[in-house]
C-alpha positions, 0 to 999 in steps of 0.5 A: 492773816489777810482779809479781802472784804467786798461790798457794793453788790446789789440788785440793779436794772439792766442799764444801771450802774454799780460800784464794788469795793474790795478792802484788804487788811491785815499783815500786809507789806505790799499788794501787787495785782488785784483782780475781780472774778465773777461766777454765775450760777452753775458756771465756772469763775471767770476773770473780769478785770485786773490791775497791776501794782503799777496801774496797768489794767486788763479786761474781759472782752465782755466787760470792755468799755463798760467796767473800769477797775481802779485802786487806791493803794493808801487805802489797800482798796480796789474798785470795780465801776460797772455801767451799762449793766446787762442780765448776763452780768449776774453773778457773785463777784470776787475780789482777788490779790497777790499779797506780800506778807514779809517773805512770802507772796500769797494769793487771797480771795474775798468772800464774794458780793452778789450782783443781780441784774433784773428788771 
């Protein structure tokens, strides 16, 4: 079994910053792409940022130049540095990863962490 555990969500004022973390644990052979999604109340789950096993990154237009995704392969952890936060960034943020467990490649989700941007 593989678990993804997010942390770092909080209440922050507009213009503030937060750093989310997502640590993977369990029977892991290799972690390929890792991603952050978010889901605002009453809306669908949207891709925010992704990072490949080689470190290539991609971002949703709404967060470009404000958010930075990174990973520490030794710690099996992906991060999302969020700067210049806006009220519209308020959502539950979910970690997602493609994980090899022996012969299998499986997509896993974390349980989510709440980010609220409000004055």
